[in-house]
C-alpha angles and dihedrals in degrees: 000000000000105000127189115249126243115194114217114197094211138068094249142002133219110274093238091057091046089054092050090053095043094123091060134069110249119209117189124208096196121237097284127047140136125252090247091053090051092050091048093049092050089051095050099040098038094206122202089209139017121212098203124205105136129026139035120283103206131162092279092057094045094047091049089062106067094176095045115131104166142016105204117192122229087216139015107276119092100184092105092061124078096230093179092058091043091053092049091050094046093246118145119228120204138173131205091242114200094006097118101024097117093046094050093044090052091052090049089054090047092052091048091053092043092054096041092054097029089234098164092049092047091049092052091047093048092051088051090056100259129135108204101176092115106076096010117131125175131192115254107218097202105098093012122118123248120197114205115198108199117018106203125123094310099038092049090055091051089051090056093046091051093047089052087058091051097255125150107237129211121187132202116188119137091196097051114103116223089251090059096057109114114249111268095017122115122224113226141168113262099248092050091046092053093050093048101044131093088191128029120193120192119216106157131113122254111251139128090287097051104033106117090003092155098049127167093283095049094044085055090060092064116102118247111278094016118156121231119193123191118186092146117071138326113248097051092107137030102267096198093051092045090052091049092052092047091053089050090052092240099123144020123223139198108194133183102164133054137190089236116040131222097028116247119237090253096045111142089226090071095061102047131110124225096030133114113200131197124179101247094284100137093124096032103110129111091262095039095051092048093048095048095046096045092044092051092047092051092053089053093050091048093055096042091051090059113089113244091236092059 
């Protein structure tokens, strides 16, 4: 039986997604590959669909795949896909919206707690034989103000988590209608939110309107000792300025996404105080991986079931 090929930019796929795609031939790239290798593989395999977890899907990749009908994201962010080229080539782009919202929101909460109580630093110090109870002071979150930037499916969950802890919650989201504001949260302009918040959690996509959103000026609006958490996308803040402020002890940071991934051995992120790092695993839970894979697979099946002439 001659089956159409689906390229999976990963080493493996959740079994439920594999079962959904059982009538197709799945070709896996592995988790690490160069752009040239990806282009060559698309040219040789001629996939009708790409299930995209790792890698960048630029014009070269899309043009190397003459039978390609859809690039379906194993996740929710589309910044790694050249949507302009895809539109010109008649290739659909889809994301598994909402599939990993709970997982990412839980990691954001974990990073907030880790920064507020300096858990990672205390753990390292304890393992090194230190006892830092004298002089230690954590931030109690009950009564503190959280600013949520972007209040979609993930941000709304973080709002509820924070309210359960007794936090006051501010929200900035220019696309959120008044009816969509979570009960008890206060809508606020971004600059005012930054100045008023003890903790700021970023939950917006990366696009032309949000790239560099927290620039030098806006990072300067944050109060001394404020916590910033980014489980959304790299590029939302000025990395060099953030690193400078961390070295100066002005801010704390919980970070799950980086402009260069994986981090190099000499990455400046690895030698900074006041920062908790995780390797872009916001959606990587049992439920999150299933939701992303199954959601991506369903988008592929939907497009492939549509006649080309339609």
